[in-house]
N, C-alpha and C positions, 0 to 999 in steps of 0.2 A: 233469861234465867242465869243466875250468877254462877261463877266458876269457883270451885272449892280448891284452895291452894294446897291442901293436903293431898288431894288427888293428883295434882300436877307434879308434885314431888315424887309420888309413887311411880308416875309414868316415866320420869327421867331415870330412875334407878333401874327400871326394867329393860333399858336399851344397852345390852352388852356390859353392864356393870361399869361404865366409863365414869371418870370423875368429872364434876361440873367445872366449866371454864372459869378461871380466875381473872378478874378485871383489875389492871394496874391503875390505880388512882393517882394522878399527878395534879398537884394543886397549881394554880396560876402563879403563886409566889416562887415555886421551885423552877418553873419555866423561865421566868425573868432572870433568875440567878444564873442558870446555865448559859443563857444568851450573853449575859454580861461577861462571863469568864472567857467565852470564845472571842469576843471583841478585844479583850485585853491581850490575849495571846497574839492576835494579828498585829496589834500595835507594837508589841515588843519585838516581833520578828522583823517588821519594817525598819525599826530603829537600828537593830543589829546589822542588817544588810547595808544600810546607809553608812554606818561606821566602817565596815569592812571595805567598801568601795573607796572611801577616802584614804584609808591606811595603805591599801595595796596599790602599787604602781602598775600600769598596764604593761603586759609582756607580749611580744610577737612570737607566736608559735609557728614554726616551720615544719612542714611535713617532709618526708624523705625526698619526694620528687622535686620540691622547690630547692632543697639543699643541693641536689645533683645539678640543677640548672645553674645555680650560682657558682658551683665549682667549675663547671664548664666555661662560664664567662671569665673566671679567674685565669684559666689556662690560655685563653685567647686575648689576654690583655696586652700582648706584645704587638698586636695589630692596631695601628693608629686609628683605623676607621671606627673602632669601638671605644676609643678614648675621648672622642669629641661629641658635642651635641649636634645632631643632624637636623636640618630643616625638613619640613614636609616634602619639599621638592626633591631633596637629596635622598629621602627615604624611598620615593617612587622611582628614582633612577637606578638602573641595574648597577650592581657593584662591579668595579673594575680594579683589579689588583695592580694593574700596570701603572695606575695613577699614583699609587702609594710608594713611598720611599722605603721599601722593605728589603732586608738583607737575607731573608730566610730562603731555603731551597726545599722543594718538595722531592723527597727521595723515594723512588719506586722500588719496592722489593717484591720478590716472587713469593706469593702466598699460595694457599691451597686452591685458589680459584684461577690462578694464572697457568698458562700452557708454556712449558719449556721444551722445545722440540729436541734439543740435544739430550736432555735428561730422559725424555720419552724414548728416543732411539737407543740410548744406552740401556734402559730397562728392558727393551725388547731383545737386545743382543744378549743380555744376561739370562733371560728366560727362554731364549731360542733353543729348541730341542736339538741335541747333538746326536747324530747317529741314525741315519735313515737305513732301512733294510737294504743290504747289498753294498753299503758304503765301506770303504777301507779306511781305517783310522790307526794312527800310531799311538801307542800308550806305554804305560809303565806299571809293572806289577806292584801293588801296594799292600796286598794281604792275601794269605793262602788259608784255605780250610780243607777239611777232609774230602769234601765233595766238589771242590772247585777253587777258583781264585778270583780276585778283584783287580781290575785294571783301570788306572786313571787315564781317561780319554779326553779330559778337559771339559767335561760337562758338570752340571750341578750335582750329579751323582756318578759314582764309578760304574764301569761296565762289569757285568758278571759273566764269567766263563766257566761252564760246567766242566768237570774233569774229563769227560769223554770228548770234549771239543778242543782240548788243549793241544793235541798233536795226533799224528797217525801212529797206529800200532799201540803197544802196551807200554805204560809208564812204570818203571821199576821204583824210582825214588822221586816222588812227586815234588816235595818241597825243595829238594836239592836241585832239580832240573829247572824249577821256576822260583828262583830266589827273589827276595824283595829288592826292587829297583831294576829288575830285568826289563829292558826295552824290547818291544815286539810290535809287529803289525797284526791287526786282527780285522775280521770281517763281521759287520753287524748282521746277525741273523734274526733278531727280533727287536722291534722298536720299543721305546721306553714305556714303562708301566706307570702307575699312578705316582710312584716315588721318583720318577725321572731316571730310572735305571734301565739300561739296555742290555740285551744278551749278545755276547760276542763269541767268536770262534776263530781259533788259529787253524784248526783242521779244515774248515770250510774254505779258508783263504788258500791253503796249500793245494787243495783239490781244484779250486778255480784256476790257479796259476798252472797246474798240471794240464788241465783241459786246454788252456790257451796255448801251451807249449806243443802238445801233440797235434792240435789243429794246425798250427803253423808248420810243423814237420810234415804233416800229411799233404798240405797245400804245395809244399816245395818238393814233394816226392822223395823225402829222405827215408833212409833205411835205418832201423834200430836193432840192437841186440837185446833180447829179453831172456830172462831165466824162467823156465817152465816150472811152476810150483804145484800143478795139479792137473787132473783130467776128469772128464765125464763122458757120457755116451756120445756126445756130439763132437768132442774135440779136446783141446788143451787150454789150460788157463795159465795166465802169467801176470806179473806186476809191471806196470809202466808208470813210473813216477808217482806211485801211490794209487794208481787207477787199476782196476781189474780188466785185463785184456783177455780176449777169447780168440783162439785159432781153430776154425772148423777143420775137420779131418780132410775135407775136399781141398783145402788150401795148403796141405802139406805135400812136400815132394814125395814122401813115402808115408802114406797114411795107414798102411796095413798094421804095423806094430807101433801105433802112436803112443801107447802107454810107456814105452821105453824111453821117451823123450823127457820124462819128469826128472828134474835136476840138471838138465842140460841147457845150453844156451843156443838159441836159434836167431838167425837174421831174418827179420820180417819187414813187410811194408804195410801201410795202412789201407784198409778197404773202406771202413766206415768209422767216422768220428762224430758222435752225437752227444754233446754235453747235456741236453735236455732230458733225453731218455737214458743217459749214462751208458751208452752203447759204444764199445770200442772193439772193432773187429779187425784182425790182422791176418796176414797171408805170407807164407814162406814162398809159395810159387810166384806171387807177384813181386817179391823181393828179387827173385832170379831174373824176372823180366825187366824190372827197373834197372838192375845191374847192367843188363845188356843195352837198355835205352840210354844210359849215361855215357856209353861209348859211342853213341851215334851223334851226328851233327846235322843241322839243317842244310839242305842242298846236297847232301851226300847221296851218291848213286849206290843202290843196293840191288841185289838179285835174289829172287825168291820164287816159290811155287804157289800157283793159284790154288787155294784150299777150297773156296766156295764162291759161287756166283749168286748174288742177292739182287733184288730189284733195284737197289740203290747203289751197287758197286761190287767190288771184288775184295775178298780177304786173302792176303798174301802171307805165306809162312816165311819168316825171316830167320829161321833157326832158333826156335824156342820162344820167339815173339811173333805176333801177327800184326800186320799193317793193313789199313783200309785204303783202297784205291776207289774213291767216290766217283760216281759217274760224271759229276761236274768237273773233275780234274783228269778225266780220261783223255779227251781230245777236244780241240777247238772246232771240230766239224760236227755235223749232225749224224746221229746214228739211229737205227731203227730198233736194234736189240743189242744188249751187252755181249751176247754170246757170239756175235759176228766179229768181235775184237779179240777176246780171250776166252779160253775154256779151262775147266778144272784140270789140274795136273800140269799145266803149261808153265814153263819157266820164262819169267819176264824180268825186265830191268825197269826201275822207277826211281824217282828222286824223292828224298824225304822232305816233305813240306811242313810237317807239324810234329812236335814231340810233346806229349802231355804226360809228365811224370806222375801227377796225382791220379789220373785215371788209367795210366799204363797204356796209353793209346798212341799209335804212330799213324800219321797221315801221309799218303803217297800221292805222287803226281807224275803222269806221263805226257800231259799236254805240253809241258814246257820243253820236251825233247823234240817237238815238231818244228820244222822250218816253215811249214805252211799249214793252214787250217785243214784238218782232215787227213793229214799225211799218214797218221797211224793206221787209218782205215785202208788207204790206198796201197801203201807199201810198208807194212808193219815190220818186215824183216830188215829193211834198210835202217829204220829208226832204231831197232834194237842193236844192230851191228855198230852204228855210229854213236851209241848212247854215251860212251865214255868221253868222246870229244865234245859232244853237245852239252854234256853236264858241266864242263869247264866254263862254257860261255854263260851259263845261268848262275854260276857261283856268286857273281857280283851282286845279283838280285837278292840273294839270301843274306849276304853280308850287310847290305843296306837295311834289310829288315831287322837284323839283329841290332844294328846301331840305333835304329829308331825306337827300340824298346826302352 
């Protein structure tokens, strides 16, 4: 059954109203013409390339790395080893600069990777912190402010001294008292901060020196005069080289009307000196005792009354002072009881064997008065009667003891 072309065209139009494909008709003659044009263009391009190669001379193009290598070789042209042609055997042999007639010298310089010990130690010294806590340093005032001053102590930063640490007491004219250039000794009370600055004090140094002074005076049993500047319920207060001293009422010769001593001067001795607790206790009564002790000598014969009998010895009244006659210094013999030798209220004679001014103590001895061991127990009356003559014989022993100190 045949197909009707008219129906076929109607079917094509019914599909989405699309236009029919158009076919490009190229004839065989046109194809040959295009192919020939392409061949002609290739031939012309080859001829032009050949002409350019003949006209242009070849050039050597060096990149940056090659240029740097050549420059390096130019810098080493002074070495003969690079100026001659080397054989394969010479290339394999290790280079020896000693075989070459070279006049150059290799100069070694300190660079960032070398270690210079002297420079290193110098740098350490420059950065070494100056001023440990408790250290005494000499300095010079370089600047003053309303709340303190700055002292050059030789560090990378000056030391700062607050106004309250400048001295003892009240400062009336601060800038006049601490003028620029004033030299002074200070005590470091706080180590350096992040800026390298330390805190110093002249007041703390004065107090330290005062404690050292009174400690030495107390050890030597010295007496001092103090001005009473106040009182409280327990006693009197006074000033001792910038330190606050205290005199208990029990240590006064007359403690009944102790308030009347304010503004007066008293002679006192040291009872307790403690810089750590800042405790300074004085005594007028001990000063009287020490005054009597200073008039005594080792080996001196004294007479006194037995005040008390203790398990370890006797306390003897020496007229305002008391001495201890220890049982080990009583006799060279054996005793069963101390009371079989002396009793309370009995008057005895003894030699001074020890004087401790700091503690206000006197040591006594009767064993040195014996001519034989235990004589004091057997014939106590004879020993006491001949005590003066016997004391002269023992004086040489105490003289030697004093010379040996």
